[in-house]
N, C-alpha and C positions, 0 to 999 in steps of 0.2 A: 263578533268580538269575543275573544277568549277570556275565560274567567275560571275561578276555582270555587268549589263549594264542598262542604262536608255533608255526608249522608250516613245515617245509621241504618244498618241492615242486619236482621237476624236470619241465620241460615243453619241448617243441620248438615253435617258431613260425617260420614262413617269413617272411623279410624281403621287402619289396616287390621288391627286385632278384632274389631267389631265385624269387619268383613269376613275374617277367617272363622269367627264364631258362627256367623250366619251360614257359612258354607258347611261347617261341621254339623250344624243342626239338620240340614237337609240330606246328609249322606246316608244311604242305606248301609246295612251291616258290612257287606263285602268291601265297599269303597272306604268305609271307616277303618277297617283293618289295614287296607293299603295305605291310608293316610297316616295311621299310627306307625306303621312300619317305616315310612319315609322319615317321620320325626325321630324315631329311635336311631335310624342310621345317620341322620344329620346332626343330632344333638347328643354328645357323649355323656352329658350329665343326666339324661333321662333313661330310665330303665324300667323293665317290668319287674314287679315285686315277686320275690320267690315265695312259693306257697308254704311258708313256715306255719306251724301250729298257732303261734301267737298272733300272726297276721290274720289267719283265718277266723280265729275266735273274736278278734277285736272288731267292734262295730265301726262302720264307715265314718261316723261322726267323730269318734275318738281318734282314728288314724289321721283325719284331716286336721284336727286340733294339734296333734303331735307334730305334724308337718309344719304348722305355723310356729311352734316353739323352736324347732330345728332351724327354720329360716331366720328367726329373730337373732340368731347368733352372729350372722353376718350382715344383718340389716342395720348398718350403722351409717348415719347421715354424713359424719365427718369422713369416714372411709370412702364413701361414694364421691364426695366432693374432691377428695384427694386424687382419686382415679381420674376424674373428669378434668383435672388440671392439665393432663397430658393426653389430648385426644389422638392417640396413636392408632396404629392399624388394627389393634385388638377390637375396636368398636365396629361391629358389623351391623349393617342396616337390617330393619325388620323385613321378613319375607312376606311378600304380598301374594294375592290370590294366584297370579299368573305363574308363580314358582311351582305350583302343584298341578298335577294332572286333574282334568275335569272328571266328574263322576262317570264311571263306565268306560274311561278311555284306555285302561290297561286291558291286555288280552291274556287269555290263558295259553298255556303251552300245548296247543293242539294244532292239527293240520287244518288250515282254512279251506274254504270252498275253492278259492283261486289257486292255492297250492295244489289241491287235488286235481284241478284241470291241467296245470302245468306239468304235473308228473306224468300225465298221459301223452304229452306231446312227443316224447321220444319214440312212442310206438306208431306214430303216424308217418305216412309216406310223403315227406317234403323233399323238394328238389334241391334245396340248399339252405344256408343260414338265413337268406333273405326271407323265405317263406316262414321259417321258424320265428323270425322277429315280427313279421306281420301277425302271425298267430298269437304271439304274446301280447301284441298291441290290442288285438281284438279282445282277448281274455281280460286285459286290464280295463277295458271300457264296458264290461258287463255291469248291470245294475244289481241291486240286492236280490231281485227275483230271478236273475240269470238271463235277462233280456239284453240285447244289444240295441241301445237307443241312439247310437251314433252312426251316421251314414258312411258307406264305403269311401266316398269322396272326402269326407271330414277326416277319416282315419288316414287316408293317403296324405292329406295336408299335415296331420300331426307327425307322420313319419318324416316328412320333408323338413319340418321346422325343428324337431327334436333330434333326428338322427341323420339329417342331410341325405335322405334316400328318396329318389324320385321313382315312385311307384304309381301305377294307374289304379283307378277304382275297379277295373276289371280284375286286376291281380288280387286285390283285397277280397272281391266277391268269390274268386276261386279258392282262396285260402279259407274264407268263411265257410264255404260248403264242406271243407275238410274238418274244420273245428266243430261244426254241427254234428259230427259223428261221435263226438266224445260222450262219455257217460257223465251225468244222467241224460237220457234222451230228452230232446227239446231245448237243450242249452244253446245259447247264442242266437235264439230266434229274434226276429225284429218286431213281431207282434204276436198276439194270441193265436191267430189263425195259423201262422207258420209254426208256432210252438206245438200246437195240437197235431198238425199235419206231420211234423218230424217224428213225434212219438208214435203216430199210427203207422207211418212208413217203416219205422223200426220194428214194430210188432208184426207187420206183414212180411217184412224181409226175413224175420226169424220165426215165422209161424208154420214151419214145415210139419211140426208135430201136433198142431192144433186140429180139432175136429172140423169137418167140412162146414158145419153150421156156424161155428165160431169164426172161422176164416171168412165166411160170407158176410158175417156181421161187420168184421173189420173192413172189408172192401167197401161195404155200403157206408160205413162211417167215414172212410177216406173220401168218398164221393161227396158226402154232405159237407165236410169241412173244405174240400178243395173247390167245389163248384157252387155250393149253396150256403155259404157261411152266413150271409146276411139273414136268410130265412131262419137258419138255426139260431142265431144270436137273438132274434126277435121272437123266437118260439112260435113261428107260424107253421105249426105241425100239419095242418090240413093241406096247405099249399105244398109243403114238402112231400107229402104222400102223393099228391097229384103229379108233381114234377118227377118223382122217382118211380112212380107206378108200383108202389109197395103197399102192403096192408099195415094195419096198426101194430100188430105184433112184430113184424119185421123192423118197422121204424123204431119201436120201443127197444128192441134188442141192440140196434145200431147206436141209439142214443145212450144206452147203458154202457157200451164200450167207450164212448166219448167221455162220459162222466167219470170213468175210472182213470182218466188221464190227469196229469199234474199240471195245472196252469201256472205254477211257480216252480220251475225245475230246480232252482237253487235250494229249495227246501227238501229236495230228494236225498241229500246226504245227511245222515243222522248226526245230530250234534252241531251242525254248522248251517249258517244261513247268510248268503251274501257276503262271505268272507269274514263274518263276525261269529265268534264262538257263542253258542247259546248259553245264556246265563241262568243259573239256578236261583230260584227264589228262596231266600233265607228269612224266616220271620223275625221281626224285631221284638214282638211281644208274644206272650203265651197267656191265654185265658182258659182257665179250667174251672170245674165245679167240684167243690169239696164240701160234703155235708150240707148240700143245698145252697152254699154260698159261692159266689163268683170270686175267683182269685186271679189277680193280674200280676204278671212277672215280666221284667225285661230279660231277654235272653242273655246268657253269659257273655256272648260275643259282643254285646252292646255295652258291657260294663267292664272294660279292661282295668286291671289293677296296676297303675303306673305310680312311680315315685322318683324323687330326685336322688341320685347316687350319693351315698354317705361319704365316699372317698373324696369327691369333689367339694362337698360342703366342708370337710375337714381341711382340705387344702386351702380353701378361701379363708377359713378361720385362722390357719397358720400364717397366711400373708398378713392378716389384720394384726395379729400379735407382733409380727416382725416389724410392721410399720409403726406401731405404738412404741415398741422398744427402741428402735433405731432412729425414729423420726422421719425416715423416708425409705423408699424402696428403689431398687435399680430399675432402669427402663424395662429390662426383660421381665423383672418380677411384676412391674405394674401392668405390662401387656398380658402376662399370664393371668394375673388376678382379674383384670378386666374381662378377658375372654371367658374365664370360669363364671364370673358374676353374670355376664350377659347371657350365657347359656342356662345358668340356673334360673334366672328370671324367666327366660323363655320356656323352660321346662315346667316351672311352677304355673305359669299362665296356661300352658297347654293342659296340664292336669286339671286345673280349675275349669277350663272350657269343656273338657270331656265330662266332668261332674255336672256342670250346668246343663250340658246336652242331655245327660241321663235324667236329671230332675225335670227338665222341660218335656221330654218325651213321655215320661211316666205321668206327668200332670195332664197332658193332652189326652193320652190314651185312657186315663182314669175317668176323665170327663166324658169321653165318647162312650165308655162302658156304662156309666151312670145314665147317660141320655138314652142309650139304646139297650137298656138292661133287658127289656122284654125279648128282643131278638137274640141276645147272647144266651138267654135261657132256653129258647125254643128252637132257634135256627130257622124259623119260618120268615121268609122275606116280607110277608104281610105285616109282621110286627115291627118293621123298620119305620121309625118316625121321621117326618121331614126334619132335616138338620142342615144348617149352613155354617160356614166358618165363624160367622158372628156369634152364633149360639155357644160354641165351644170357647171362643175368645172371652165372652162375658163370664162363663163359668170359671175359667182359669185366670182371668184378669191379664191375659196375654194379647198382644196385638194380632190382628187377623193375618198379617203377613207371616208371623211366627208360626201360627197354627197351620197355615198353608205349607210352610217349609217342613214341618213335622209330618204332615199328612202325605207329602210328596214322596213316592218311592218307598213307603213303609208298609209292612205287612204284619198281620196278626194271625196267629194260629189258634183256632178255636176247636171245640168238639165237633163242629160242623164243617171243618175245612179251613184252608188258609185264604184270607181275604186282604185286598188292598184297603188301606184306611180311606181312600177316596170313595170306595163303594158305599160307605156309610153316610156320605154327604149327598143330599138331594133337596130339591125344592119341594114345596107342598101345595096342595089344593084341597078344597072342600068338596066332598062327594055329595050325591043327592040326599044322603041321610044326615048331612050336616057334620060329618066326621072329617077331620083333617087327615089326609093320606099323602104319602110321599110319591114322587114321580117314579121312583124305582118300582113301587108296587104296581103302578099303572102300566109300566113297561112290561112287567112280568105277565100281567093279564093280557096285554096286547100280543105278547109272544105266544101265549097259550092259544089265543083265538086264531092266530095265523097257523099254528101247528095243527089245529083241528079242522081247518077249512078244507073244502073240496079242491084238490089241486088241479082238477080239470077246469074248474071255474073259481079261481081264487078271488078273494074279496078286494075290491078297489078301496081306496082310502075313505070314500064316503060311506061304504058299507062297514068298514072297520070302525068308523066313528059311531055308526048306529049300534054296532055290537057292543062297543064300550059303554054307550049310553044305557043299553039294556042291563049291563053289569053294574050300573050306578056311577059311571064316570062320564060326566058331560063335558067334553072338551072339543075344541074347534078342529076342523079337518086338517088345517095346516099344522096344528100341534100333533095330530096323529101321524102325519107325514114326517115330522121332525123326529118323533120318538122311534118310528119305524127305521129311519135312516141311522139313528144312534144305535139301534140294535143290529145293524148290518143286514137288514132284510130288504130285498129289492121290491120294486113295484109289482103290482099284480101280474102284469104281462110276463115278467121274467120269473115269476113263481109258478107259472103254469107247467103242468106235467101231463103226460099221456096216461 
């Protein structure tokens, strides 16, 4: 049986402006500059303040107050209602998040890795346009490391669907062999073994001027990768020596040639990786020491000086006077006044959002500086205290999600180098002396232990656990394995060396 009922429900929803403010909060410097540039281009009433002497000397608080007085000239409720009586085309909707590029989505004006490969195609010996098209299809399917993860049959299917070309997997393989001759060596390999073998083949083919001993090492390295890759990957060196009938020095020299190869050929072109231009880290904060005191500053690029254009404010004030004098405005005048008011309000909000971003960033970084003061004075990782987002949230009275957005993709330049804000956050544990230490400190000790181990007999995780216990850190073996993986260090078998 159908019926009706009333139900009260409380829910929180973020407005478009709140969403934009959250997005501004997490932008690093370079993306912030791009976002400001977009706003300046789209909003004619927003401008960068000229560096006049009066503006430079005037404190930020006074400039903000002066802006409020200027805005009050057109902040008239009656005039606003009058404009809203005729909801014409001058009223534009608020711009939502999807109107703006995501952080990091813009690219610099440099040659990408894929463009570098395509430029070389003209020098290859193709039989016709079909093979050139297949080559471009292959290059377009390379991943960020320069590997071809798609099979020849799948590429043939793509050509049939997208270009209505009926090619066979054999034709794709033939063109692939030609593409694999491009620079850098190892490109378009289908797995690590093929990537290393392509580089070794290139060295052997161009090794006429090498010494006989070096050439012999390359030939032995070729044999290892081509015929005994599994033994090599598992570091079964004793079995390799038996199979190849070589002594330890010969095997070590051949392995040295393999270790000189690049397992990620896409990184072989300076400045580019996988078609994406390498990005430069720009610090958001500067921490310096002056007369024994720590000093925190926001970088200038994080604090742009924006303002509402005086000309448009004057135009809106003129329309207001005309409306009061004549009793009404023409449709064209109402549309122009509405357009100007809409953009001035948008510009005012954007300026306030940038200022709020500056204040929040400074507040969070200042709290981190106070919490980790010992580290910022010494630069010793051992002085890092356990710190989580909640600790900074309580100090700043900000939500944890806001602290997380600020810490994300932000960097601070100190006397000891440039660090990500994320590096200062870590869990903690109590050591055998009863002191609370951060997991970052434990990872550094673990890294040192592994760096000093005998590479002929590297420590397994249980021995690493015992070594950490001797250093005063009693943690479980599975925790040792987790920290080792977070440090990017392989298991003992793969750390073994001759």
